[in-house]
N, C-alpha and C positions, 0 to 999 in steps of 0.2 A: 801718664806720669812716669818720670824717669827713675824714681826711687821707691823702695818698699822696706818697711821695717819688719823683721821677724825676730821677736823677743828683743835682744839687745844688739842684733846684727843689722847692718844697713846694706841693702842690695841696690846697686846702681846699674842702670842700663846706659852704656856709654857709647859714643861715637868718637873714635880716636883718629886724630890727624897727625901722623908721624912726620918726621923731617921738617918740623916747624922751626921758627926763629927762637921760640921760647917755650918753656913748660908753663901752661896756663889753662885754667878752667874758663872756657868761653861762656858757658851757661847752658840752660835748657834750649834745645832745638827740637821741636816736635816731641816725640816720645823718648828722647834720649838726652843725655848730658854730653855736650861736646867738649872734648879735652884736646889740647894741642901738646905734643911731646916733641922735643928736639931730636931724640934718637931715631935712627933709621930702623925700619921694620925687618932687619936681618938678624939671624941667629938669636932671636928673642930679646934683642937690645931694647926695643921700644916697650916691650912688656915689662922688663926689669925696671926701666926708667919710670914707667907709669906707676908701678907699685911703690917705688921710692918716693915719687912725687906725691901720690895720694896719702901715703903714710905720714909724710911731713905735714900736708895740709890738714889732715884730720887728727893730728897729734896722737898717732898710734904706732905700733911696731910694724915693720915690713912683714913680719910673719903673720900678722893679724889681717893683712890685706891679700886677698886671693882672687884670681881670675877663675870664675866658675864656668863660663862659656865664652868661646870666641878666641882661643889662644892664637889662631892664625888668621883672624878676621878683624876688620876695623870696628865692627860692632861687638861689644863685649858686655858681659854681665859680671860685675865685681861684687865681692862680699867684703865688708869692712867691719871688723869686730873690735870691741874695746876702744872705740873712738872717744876722744875727750872734747872735741869741738867740731862745729860745722863751719866750713870756710865762709867768709863774707860773700854775700850775693846769692847764696843758695837758700831757698825757702823751704827748710825742713824743720819739723818740730824737734826742738832740742831737749824736751823733757825726758827722752829715752836714753840720754847719755849716762854712762856709768861714772 
């Protein structure tokens, strides 16, 4: 499973594909959530774009979205707090939303 709830925080195990044509959540692939990001993986640009993109998708602030593991890796664990919605196409239980 690519996600886990801990109290009101959502943890995502993600596989990131940088330098893509568009920012997009592809969907679950194996044990991770595949996400495509336009930005190149240099100087933290892809990480910053990933946080901006996910904050927008989950309707939360960028400061509530953090990379827990994998700063320099394509496989990352992210924590999203204070999310207001779950993006379409993701099968997560929404009753934990604040």
